[in-house]
C-alpha positions as CSV (number, residue, x, y, z in Angstrom):
1,X,3.6,-14.2,-97.5
2,X,3.6,-17.1,-99.9
3,X,0.3,-19.0,-100.1
4,X,0.8,-22.3,-98.2
5,X,-1.1,-25.4,-99.2
6,X,-0.9,-28.5,-97.0
7,X,-1.8,-32.0,-98.3
8,X,-1.9,-34.9,-96.0
9,X,-3.3,-38.5,-95.8
10,X,-2.3,-42.1,-95.5
11,X,0.0,-44.1,-97.6
12,X,-1.1,-44.5,-101.2
13,X,-4.1,-42.2,-100.6
14,X,-3.3,-40.1,-103.7
15,X,-1.5,-37.2,-101.9
16,X,1.3,-36.9,-104.4
17,X,-0.9,-37.0,-107.5
18,X,-3.3,-34.4,-106.0
19,X,-0.5,-32.0,-104.9
20,X,1.3,-32.2,-108.3
21,X,-2.0,-31.7,-110.2
22,X,-2.8,-28.7,-108.0
23,X,0.6,-27.1,-108.7
24,X,0.4,-27.8,-112.4
25,X,-3.0,-26.2,-112.7
26,X,-2.0,-22.9,-111.1
27,X,-1.7,-20.3,-113.9
28,X,0.7,-17.4,-114.0
29,X,-1.6,-15.2,-112.0
30,X,-2.2,-17.6,-109.2
31,X,-5.6,-18.7,-110.4
32,X,-6.8,-22.3,-111.0
33,X,-6.5,-22.0,-114.7
34,X,-10.2,-21.2,-115.4
35,X,-9.9,-17.4,-115.1
36,X,-9.6,-15.2,-118.1
37,X,-7.0,-12.9,-116.8
38,X,-4.0,-12.0,-118.9
39,X,-0.9,-13.8,-117.6
40,X,1.8,-11.3,-116.5
41,X,4.3,-13.2,-114.4
42,X,7.2,-15.5,-115.2
43,X,6.4,-18.9,-113.6
44,X,8.8,-21.5,-112.1
45,X,7.7,-24.8,-110.7
46,X,10.2,-26.3,-108.2
47,X,9.9,-30.0,-107.0
48,X,11.8,-30.1,-103.7
49,X,12.6,-33.7,-103.0
50,X,13.5,-34.7,-99.5
51,X,14.1,-38.4,-100.0
52,X,17.6,-39.6,-99.3
53,X,19.3,-41.7,-102.0
54,X,20.3,-44.9,-100.2
55,X,22.6,-47.1,-102.1
56,X,21.2,-50.6,-102.6
57,X,17.6,-49.7,-101.6
58,X,16.0,-50.8,-104.9
59,X,12.5,-50.3,-103.7
60,X,13.1,-46.7,-102.7
61,X,14.9,-46.0,-106.0
62,X,11.9,-47.4,-107.9
63,X,9.6,-45.1,-106.0
64,X,11.9,-42.1,-106.8
65,X,12.0,-43.1,-110.5
66,X,8.2,-43.3,-110.6
67,X,7.9,-39.8,-109.2
68,X,10.3,-38.5,-111.8
69,X,8.3,-40.2,-114.6
70,X,5.1,-38.5,-113.4
71,X,6.7,-35.1,-113.7
72,X,7.2,-33.3,-117.0
73,X,10.8,-32.1,-117.4
74,X,9.4,-29.1,-119.2
75,X,7.3,-28.0,-116.2
76,X,9.4,-28.9,-113.3
77,X,12.9,-28.2,-111.9
78,X,14.0,-30.7,-109.3
79,X,16.0,-29.8,-106.2
80,X,17.1,-32.6,-103.8
81,X,17.6,-31.4,-100.2
82,X,17.3,-33.8,-97.3
83,X,17.6,-31.3,-94.4
84,X,17.9,-27.6,-95.0
85,X,14.5,-26.6,-96.6
86,X,15.0,-23.0,-95.2
87,X,18.0,-22.6,-97.4
88,X,16.0,-23.4,-100.5
89,X,13.2,-21.0,-99.5
90,X,15.7,-18.2,-98.8
91,X,17.2,-18.8,-102.2
92,X,13.9,-18.0,-104.0
93,X,13.0,-15.2,-101.6
94,X,16.3,-13.5,-102.5
95,X,15.9,-14.1,-106.2
96,X,12.5,-12.4,-106.1
97,X,13.9,-9.4,-104.1
98,X,16.8,-9.0,-106.6
99,X,14.4,-9.3,-109.6
100,X,12.0,-6.7,-108.2
101,X,14.9,-4.2,-107.7
102,X,15.8,-4.6,-111.4
103,X,12.3,-4.1,-112.6
104,X,11.3,-0.9,-114.4
105,X,9.2,1.2,-111.9
106,X,6.5,1.5,-114.5
107,X,6.2,-2.3,-114.9
108,X,4.6,-4.8,-112.6
109,X,6.0,-8.2,-113.1
110,X,7.2,-10.7,-110.5
111,X,8.5,-14.2,-110.8
112,X,5.8,-16.6,-109.6
113,X,7.5,-19.4,-107.7
114,X,5.6,-22.6,-107.0
115,X,7.4,-25.1,-104.7
116,X,6.2,-28.6,-104.1
117,X,7.8,-30.1,-101.0
118,X,7.7,-34.0,-101.2
119,X,7.6,-34.8,-98.4
120,X,7.7,-33.6,-94.8
121,X,7.5,-37.2,-93.5
122,X,10.9,-38.0,-95.0
123,X,12.3,-34.6,-93.9
124,X,11.5,-35.5,-90.3
125,X,13.0,-38.9,-90.8
126,X,16.2,-37.3,-92.1
127,X,16.4,-34.9,-89.1
128,X,16.1,-37.8,-86.6
129,X,18.6,-39.9,-88.5
130,X,21.2,-37.2,-88.5
131,X,20.4,-36.3,-84.8
132,X,18.9,-39.2,-82.9
133,X,18.8,-37.1,-79.7
134,X,16.6,-34.5,-81.4
135,X,14.0,-33.2,-79.0
136,X,10.5,-32.1,-79.9
137,X,11.2,-28.4,-78.9
138,X,14.2,-28.4,-81.2
139,X,12.2,-29.9,-84.1
140,X,9.5,-27.3,-83.8
141,X,12.1,-24.5,-83.7
142,X,13.7,-25.9,-86.9
143,X,10.2,-26.0,-88.5
144,X,9.3,-22.5,-87.5
145,X,12.7,-21.2,-88.8
146,X,12.0,-23.1,-92.0
147,X,8.7,-21.3,-92.5
148,X,10.3,-17.8,-91.9
149,X,11.4,-17.1,-95.5
150,X,7.9,-17.8,-96.8
151,X,6.7,-14.6,-95.1
152,X,8.9,-12.7,-97.5
153,X,8.2,-14.8,-100.6
154,X,5.8,-12.3,-102.0
155,X,2.2,-12.9,-102.6
156,X,-1.2,-11.5,-101.7
157,X,-4.2,-13.6,-100.7
158,X,-6.4,-12.7,-103.7
159,X,-3.9,-13.0,-106.4
160,X,-1.1,-15.2,-105.1
161,X,2.3,-14.7,-106.7
162,X,4.0,-17.6,-105.0
163,X,2.8,-20.8,-103.5
164,X,4.4,-23.6,-101.4
165,X,2.7,-27.0,-101.3
166,X,3.7,-29.3,-98.5
167,X,2.9,-33.1,-98.7
168,X,2.9,-35.2,-95.5
169,X,1.5,-38.4,-94.1
170,X,-0.9,-39.1,-91.2
171,X,1.0,-41.7,-89.2
172,X,-1.0,-41.8,-85.9
173,X,-4.2,-43.4,-87.2
174,X,-3.1,-47.0,-86.8
175,X,-1.7,-49.1,-84.1
176,X,0.8,-47.8,-81.5
177,X,4.4,-48.5,-82.8
178,X,6.2,-51.2,-80.9
179,X,9.5,-49.4,-80.2
180,X,10.3,-46.0,-78.7
181,X,12.1,-44.6,-81.8
182,X,9.1,-45.4,-84.0
183,X,6.7,-43.7,-81.5
184,X,9.0,-40.7,-81.4
185,X,8.9,-40.5,-85.2
186,X,5.1,-40.8,-85.3
187,X,4.8,-38.1,-82.6
188,X,7.2,-35.7,-84.4
189,X,5.4,-36.1,-87.7
190,X,2.1,-35.3,-86.0
191,X,3.5,-32.2,-84.4
192,X,5.0,-31.0,-87.7
193,X,1.6,-31.6,-89.4
194,X,-0.2,-29.5,-86.8
195,X,2.3,-26.7,-87.2
196,X,2.1,-26.6,-91.0
197,X,-1.7,-26.9,-91.0
198,X,-1.9,-24.0,-88.6
199,X,0.1,-21.8,-90.9
200,X,-1.5,-23.1,-94.2
201,X,-4.1,-21.1,-96.1
202,X,-5.6,-24.4,-97.4
203,X,-5.5,-28.0,-96.1
204,X,-6.5,-31.1,-98.0
205,X,-7.0,-34.6,-96.6
206,X,-6.7,-37.5,-99.1
207,X,-8.7,-40.7,-98.6
208,X,-8.7,-43.5,-101.3
209,X,-7.8,-41.0,-103.9
210,X,-10.5,-38.5,-103.0
211,X,-9.5,-35.1,-101.6
212,X,-11.4,-33.4,-98.8
213,X,-10.8,-29.7,-98.2
214,X,-10.7,-29.2,-94.4
215,X,-9.3,-25.7,-94.2
216,X,-9.5,-22.6,-96.4
C-alpha cells in the first residue's frame, strides 16, 4: 500500500507549504533526504489540484496562480481533477504494474510516485455542487472507493516506494454555520477527514505555521 500522509488545519495555517515541503524532501528511496542510501528509483511528483476554475472569480484565480508560483516546474507535474481522484490513482497504479512487468528479473527498480492532493475540502465541495442531494453514506462510499487503488500503489512501510499526501481543512472549530447547506458541507468534510486520518500512516495538524504530528 502507498504510504498515506494527512495534513490538516485551519485556513492560512501553513498546510500547503508544509505538505509541499514534505513531498519535495522525500528522496528516491522514500527517506527524508538525510539518509546515505543510494537512490535506485525513478521519481515522479504529481500535484493533483481539485480547485474548479470559475470564470470571473479573480480571487480564486489569484490563489491558484500563487500555488503554481510556489511549485517548481522541474519538480512537479500538475493534474487538474475536480471529482474523480480514484481515476488518477488507478492511472499510476497501472503504470507501476506495467513498468514492473517490463523490468529485467535481475533488476529491482520501481517508479516512485508521490502525489500531493490539494485539497480534500474543495473535492467535497465539488461533489456536493454536482450532486446537491448527496448523502453522507454515498460520500463515504465514494471516499472508500477513492482509497482502493492506493492499496496497490506499491510500497513497504520501511522503505516507501510511493506516497500520497492529502491536504484538508478543519472546518468544525468555529461557530455553527447559519444555513443547512453550510452545515452539511462542514459535517461532510469532518467525516472525510476522519476517514483519511484513520487510513493514514502519518497525520499532521498545522497551527500558525507550526506542524504537530498527531499520528505515526
